[in-house]
C-alpha positions in Angstrom: 11.2 21.1 35.8 15.0 20.5 35.8 17.5 22.9 37.2 18.9 23.4 33.7 15.5 24.8 32.5 15.5 27.4 35.2 19.1 28.4 34.4 18.3 28.7 30.7 15.2 30.8 31.3 17.2 33.0 33.7 19.8 33.5 31.0 17.2 34.4 28.5 15.6 36.9 30.8 18.9 38.4 31.8 19.8 38.9 28.1 16.5 40.6 27.4 17.1 42.9 30.3 20.6 43.7 29.2 19.5 44.6 25.7 16.8 46.8 27.1 19.3 48.7 29.4 21.7 49.2 26.5 19.3 50.4 23.8 16.5 52.1 25.7 16.6 55.9 26.3 13.6 56.2 28.7 14.7 56.1 32.3 11.6 54.2 33.4 12.3 51.4 30.9 15.9 51.2 32.0 14.8 50.8 35.6 12.3 48.1 34.6 15.0 46.2 32.7 17.4 46.4 35.7 14.6 44.8 37.7 14.2 42.1 35.1 18.0 41.4 35.2 17.9 41.1 39.0 15.0 38.7 38.9 16.7 36.7 36.3 19.7 36.2 38.6 17.3 35.2 41.3 15.7 32.6 39.0 19.2 31.2 38.2 19.9 30.9 41.9 16.6 29.1 42.4 17.6 26.6 39.7 21.0 26.2 41.4 19.3 25.6 44.8 17.2 22.8 43.2 20.5 21.1 42.2 21.6 21.1 45.9 23.1 24.5 46.5 20.9 25.8 49.3 22.8 29.0 49.9 21.2 30.4 46.7 18.0 31.0 48.5 19.7 33.3 51.0 21.3 35.2 48.3 17.9 35.6 46.6 16.6 37.4 49.7 19.5 39.9 49.5 18.7 40.4 45.8 15.1 41.2 46.7 16.2 43.8 49.3 18.5 45.4 46.8 15.8 45.4 44.2 13.3 47.1 46.5 15.8 49.8 47.5 16.7 50.3 43.9 13.1 50.9 43.0 12.7 53.5 45.7 15.8 55.4 44.8 15.2 55.1 41.1 11.7 56.5 41.3 13.0 59.4 43.3 15.7 60.1 40.7 13.1 59.7 37.9 10.8 62.3 39.5 13.7 64.8 39.8 14.8 64.2 36.2 11.2 64.9 35.0 11.0 68.0 37.1 14.3 69.4 35.7 13.9 68.5 32.1 10.2 67.7 31.5 11.2 64.4 29.9 12.1 61.0 31.3 14.8 60.5 28.6 18.4 59.9 29.5 19.6 61.9 26.5 18.1 65.1 27.9 19.8 65.0 31.3 21.6 68.2 32.3 25.4 68.1 32.2 27.4 68.2 35.4 29.2 71.4 36.1 33.0 71.3 35.4 35.4 71.7 38.3 37.5 74.8 38.4 41.0 74.4 39.5 42.5 77.3 41.5 
């Protein structure tokens, strides 16, 4: 497979993930689409490393670390949102209290 095929597939996956983040209201689906976007960037870097840019493989390892920590933090936030509201929807999140100025 040529490096261009990897880059085009990564671009397609990133676009699907971006559309999912913009139009979904469920927090779990938003987190899944963020993961899809990060993996698409990793796929583009793999395609670039096949073309001779070997540093892309090191950046992929950093992307995987960020993705793993994002999942851990995101699941914790999701659990707290469901405890507070009873729903995993972004539209039903409680509003932040306004600051009072003395």
